[in-house]
C-alpha angles and dihedrals in degrees: 000000000000112000119223118237106228127169102166093106095051092046093052103033106008094117099033099043110008095168093053090046090052093050091048095050103033104030109025099037100015097052115006095047090044096059093101092156088065101039131357120247088243092057092045089053091050091051093047095049089049092050093049094047095047089049091054095243108150102158128104090299093071093043091049092051092045088054089049090049090053090048089051092055107270108146129217090252092051095050090047091052091046093053091045090054092047092050091072093051105033103031141281097251090053090053091052091051092048093047091055090057093043092052090058094046095048095036094107092050091050091049090048092052091052090047093052091046093052097040093048113176089359088077088073088092118071112263091215129197130322108287093240095150090066099028092117089064096052134073103216131000124317133176130213133201117175107216094188138354097183119102097336118024113230123181131180107226119193124189127199114227110293094014119131138157128246123264107280144165131225106216119210101346112044126201142252122217120205108192111218106168149004126007129297147142142250123195135180120207111274094013136093119268115263118222114230130206135168112300095028118128123203121193108199113199121219117267094023116129111226148138135210137187149123130317115252096259103029141070112238135197137181139166111245110211115194114218106225117240137150112267092003115172143164125238115202117209139175123325120265103263114258093224091055092046092051090057092062117102 
């Protein structure tokens, strides 16, 4: 048996109720939760969530144990089925309250499932981290995973629904987009927007003002291939106007 190292009790109540804090950290979490040969952490989480919900406890305790249940392997579908079952025995209003907490805890998983469904085979490339370094040049959330930076730079860029980048220009080198998943758009200044779907290839010449991004209701991903050139650079410009974007279908 490997004991868990927990300090939450001491941090919250160590001075006010040191004995309670010690029992919480060392006995409840340090020993009881660690008896995996008796009951798996997943099953203990399921029991604890059930006990809290049926007792009408909907504070941070239930959210904490739902997060722990998710960490211990309980899926969105399993927690939904569990709460549905409990609704008939512990009360409909309690189920509603618990579902509101569960939706928040499993929100990321639900969003990931939608993303994978819409991106299809394009999800074969790692989505990467939030594209925070360039967030100021995007409307909405994007993600970036550089696949290679040697020779030719290639990045996998993923856009949440409605996300698009600002108008911008690639000086000297240009860029090639290889669309891998979802639905999106590419538009050059002074021209109509071009709808993009998996398999489409866009060759963006140097010095051409343009933008690209996701459709309003779809995730979108493409590989961005940088065309090598001496002194190549990007110039970021104004955002694509919301009213113009809303007109796209």
